[in-house]
Structures are given as C-alpha cells and as structure tokens.
C-alpha positions in Angstrom: 28.5 72.9 -61.7 28.1 74.5 -65.1 26.7 71.3 -66.6 24.4 70.8 -63.7 23.0 74.3 -64.2 21.9 73.3 -67.7 19.6 70.3 -66.8 19.9 69.0 -63.2 19.6 72.1 -61.1 16.4 73.5 -62.6 14.4 70.3 -61.9 14.2 70.7 -58.1 13.0 74.2 -58.6 10.1 72.9 -60.7 8.9 70.4 -58.0 5.5 71.4 -56.5 5.6 72.1 -52.8 5.8 68.9 -50.8 6.8 66.6 -53.7 10.0 64.6 -53.5 12.3 63.3 -56.2 15.1 60.8 -56.6 18.2 61.2 -58.7 20.4 58.1 -59.4 24.0 59.0 -58.7 26.3 56.0 -58.7 29.3 57.8 -57.3 29.9 59.4 -54.0 31.1 62.6 -55.6 27.9 62.8 -57.8 25.6 62.0 -54.9 27.3 64.7 -52.8 26.9 67.3 -55.6 23.2 66.4 -56.1 22.6 66.8 -52.3 24.4 70.1 -52.4 22.5 71.4 -55.4 19.1 70.2 -54.1 19.6 72.3 -51.0 16.9 70.5 -49.0 14.3 70.8 -51.7 13.0 67.2 -51.4 15.6 65.7 -53.8 17.5 62.6 -52.7 20.5 61.1 -54.4 20.5 57.3 -54.5 22.9 54.7 -55.8 21.3 52.4 -58.3 21.6 49.5 -55.8 19.7 51.4 -53.2 16.9 52.2 -55.7 16.6 48.5 -56.8 16.7 47.2 -53.2 15.2 49.8 -50.8 15.2 47.4 -47.9 19.0 47.5 -47.9 18.8 51.1 -46.6 16.6 50.1 -43.7 17.7 48.7 -40.3 17.6 44.9 -40.5 17.4 45.0 -44.3 19.4 42.9 -46.7 22.9 44.0 -47.6 
C-alpha cells in the first residue's frame, strides 16, 4: 500500500469525471489491490492477455 500511495493511487484521483482507465495487473493479488485502491473511480485492472484479446472477456469470445 505504501508503494501504491507514491504513484498508482494518485492517478485515479486525477481522472476527469466520467473518464475510465485501465491498469495492467498480471497477478490476482495485484488486480485485487488495484480494484480496492480505485474504489469505483473508473479504473479497471486487466491481465495482459485480456488487454491483448478483449474478445476473450466477452460471452462467446475466444479463450
């Protein structure tokens, strides 16, 4: 949490209203921490594979 306070946590606070952002988090723990820190501010944690193949996250998409 201390490291996140230095660089990651301030970023969601700087987003203009309504703007969304993506953070690449390749581990479950990291993604959970990003989701927790973002607190519903329009920031979503994605695994690199999800970012490269967005259809994989959709029903009927490739896996």
